[in-house]
C-alpha positions as CSV (number, residue, x, y, z in Angstrom):
1,X,0.0,0.0,0.0
2,X,2.9,2.3,0.7
3,X,4.2,1.9,-2.9
4,X,0.8,2.8,-4.2
5,X,0.6,6.0,-2.2
6,X,4.1,7.0,-3.3
7,X,3.3,6.3,-7.0
8,X,0.1,8.3,-6.6
9,X,1.9,11.2,-5.0
10,X,4.6,11.3,-7.7
11,X,1.9,11.2,-10.5
12,X,-0.1,14.0,-9.0
13,X,3.1,16.1,-8.4
14,X,4.1,15.6,-12.1
15,X,0.7,16.7,-13.3
16,X,0.7,19.8,-11.1
17,X,4.2,20.7,-12.2
18,X,3.6,20.2,-15.9
19,X,0.4,22.3,-15.6
20,X,2.4,25.3,-14.3
21,X,4.2,26.1,-17.6
22,X,3.2,27.0,-21.1
23,X,4.6,25.2,-24.1
24,X,4.9,25.4,-27.9
25,X,5.0,23.0,-30.7
26,X,6.1,23.1,-34.4
27,X,5.2,21.0,-37.4
28,X,7.0,21.7,-40.6
29,X,5.2,21.1,-43.9
30,X,8.0,22.5,-46.1
31,X,11.4,23.1,-44.6
32,X,13.6,26.0,-45.3
33,X,16.2,25.1,-47.9
34,X,17.7,28.5,-48.4
35,X,18.8,31.0,-45.8
36,X,16.7,34.0,-45.0
37,X,18.5,37.3,-45.4
38,X,18.2,38.6,-41.8
39,X,19.1,42.1,-43.1
40,X,16.0,42.3,-45.3
41,X,12.5,43.6,-44.8
42,X,9.4,41.5,-44.5
43,X,5.7,42.3,-44.9
44,X,3.5,40.6,-42.5
45,X,-0.2,39.7,-42.8
46,X,-2.0,38.0,-39.9
47,X,-5.6,36.9,-40.6
48,X,-8.0,34.2,-39.3
49,X,-8.1,31.2,-41.7
50,X,-11.1,31.3,-44.0
51,X,-12.4,28.0,-42.4
52,X,-12.7,29.3,-38.8
53,X,-15.5,31.3,-37.3
54,X,-14.6,34.9,-36.9
55,X,-15.6,35.5,-33.3
56,X,-14.6,38.5,-31.2
57,X,-12.2,36.3,-29.3
58,X,-10.6,35.1,-32.6
59,X,-10.2,38.6,-33.9
60,X,-8.7,39.7,-30.6
61,X,-6.2,36.8,-30.8
62,X,-5.3,37.9,-34.3
63,X,-4.6,41.5,-33.2
64,X,-2.4,40.3,-30.2
65,X,-0.5,37.8,-32.4
66,X,0.1,40.5,-35.1
67,X,1.5,42.9,-32.4
68,X,3.8,40.3,-30.9
69,X,5.1,39.2,-34.3
70,X,5.5,42.7,-35.6
71,X,7.8,43.7,-32.8
72,X,9.7,40.4,-32.1
73,X,10.6,39.6,-35.7
74,X,12.8,42.7,-35.7
75,X,13.9,42.7,-32.0
76,X,15.1,39.1,-32.3
77,X,17.0,39.7,-35.5
78,X,14.9,37.6,-37.9
79,X,14.3,40.6,-40.2
80,X,15.8,44.1,-40.2
81,X,12.4,45.7,-40.8
82,X,8.8,44.5,-40.7
83,X,6.2,46.4,-42.6
84,X,2.4,46.1,-43.0
85,X,1.0,43.7,-45.7
86,X,1.1,45.1,-49.2
87,X,4.2,47.3,-48.6
88,X,7.4,46.6,-50.5
89,X,9.6,44.0,-48.9
90,X,11.9,41.1,-49.9
91,X,9.8,38.6,-47.9
92,X,6.0,38.1,-47.5
93,X,5.0,36.4,-44.2
94,X,1.5,35.1,-44.3
95,X,0.1,34.0,-40.9
96,X,-3.3,32.3,-40.7
97,X,-4.9,31.7,-37.3
98,X,-6.3,28.2,-37.5
99,X,-7.6,27.9,-33.9
100,X,-7.8,29.9,-30.7
101,X,-9.4,28.6,-27.6
102,X,-9.5,31.0,-24.6
103,X,-10.5,29.9,-21.1
104,X,-11.9,32.6,-18.9
105,X,-10.3,33.4,-15.6
106,X,-13.5,32.7,-13.8
107,X,-13.7,29.2,-15.3
108,X,-10.0,28.7,-14.4
109,X,-10.6,29.7,-10.8
110,X,-13.8,27.6,-10.5
111,X,-12.5,24.4,-12.2
112,X,-8.7,24.8,-11.8
113,X,-6.7,22.6,-14.2
114,X,-9.9,20.9,-15.4
115,X,-10.8,24.1,-17.2
116,X,-8.1,23.4,-19.8
117,X,-5.5,25.6,-21.4
118,X,-5.6,28.5,-23.7
119,X,-4.5,27.2,-27.1
120,X,-3.5,28.8,-30.4
121,X,-2.6,27.3,-33.7
122,X,-1.3,29.2,-36.7
123,X,-0.1,28.3,-40.3
124,X,2.9,30.3,-41.5
125,X,4.0,30.6,-45.1
126,X,7.0,32.7,-46.1
127,X,7.4,33.8,-49.7
128,X,10.3,35.5,-51.5
129,X,8.6,38.4,-53.2
130,X,11.1,38.7,-56.1
131,X,10.1,35.3,-57.6
132,X,7.0,34.4,-55.5
133,X,8.7,31.2,-54.3
134,X,7.4,29.5,-51.1
135,X,10.5,29.4,-48.8
136,X,9.0,27.7,-45.8
137,X,5.6,26.5,-44.5
138,X,4.8,25.3,-41.0
139,X,2.2,25.1,-38.3
140,X,3.1,26.5,-34.9
141,X,1.0,25.9,-31.7
142,X,1.1,27.6,-28.3
143,X,-0.5,26.3,-25.1
144,X,-0.8,28.2,-21.8
145,X,-0.3,26.6,-18.4
146,X,-3.2,24.7,-16.9
147,X,-2.7,25.8,-13.3
148,X,-4.9,28.8,-12.2
149,X,-2.1,30.3,-10.0
150,X,0.5,30.1,-12.7
151,X,1.7,33.4,-14.3
152,X,1.6,31.7,-17.7
153,X,-2.1,30.7,-17.8
154,X,-3.5,33.4,-20.1
155,X,-3.9,33.7,-23.9
156,X,-0.8,35.9,-24.1
157,X,1.3,32.9,-22.9
158,X,-0.1,30.7,-25.7
159,X,0.6,33.5,-28.2
160,X,4.1,34.0,-26.9
161,X,4.8,30.2,-27.2
162,X,3.5,30.2,-30.8
163,X,5.6,33.2,-31.6
164,X,8.7,31.6,-30.0
165,X,8.2,28.6,-32.3
166,X,7.8,30.8,-35.4
167,X,11.0,32.8,-34.5
168,X,13.0,29.6,-33.9
169,X,12.0,28.2,-37.3
170,X,12.9,31.5,-39.2
171,X,16.2,32.1,-37.4
172,X,18.0,29.3,-39.1
């Protein structure tokens, strides 16, 4: 019986600890076979995918994702300059929001880890504008922490994790 209690305690502890942090995931559809010129400019277009319902929460996630990408792609050295969609640039970064699930703070407080995580999934396609060639295509996902007392349990944490995955893929 003592071994059972110890196993149960370890299992519960692992679940609690794993629920305290956010995480990201990347799935590459077409890998980058040429290097990106990190001294170049890129135009960025972030939109909800045409197959998803355009709710207020989805549009809010699009705005927050666009803001994070716009700043971090330059600050982390992926591109020298990021401009709005349609402006002249060497690269065209198309980001489509595939899914965004946001858990309210009240649900998180009432149901704890059972309320689930905030999740975000995006499809990223990067084109060279001089020859319209697709350079890289991938899906990035972000997931917030499950635990209601974690500082990483909101939608911004899920967005940050997805943006981290995007930047890691484009830095190479």
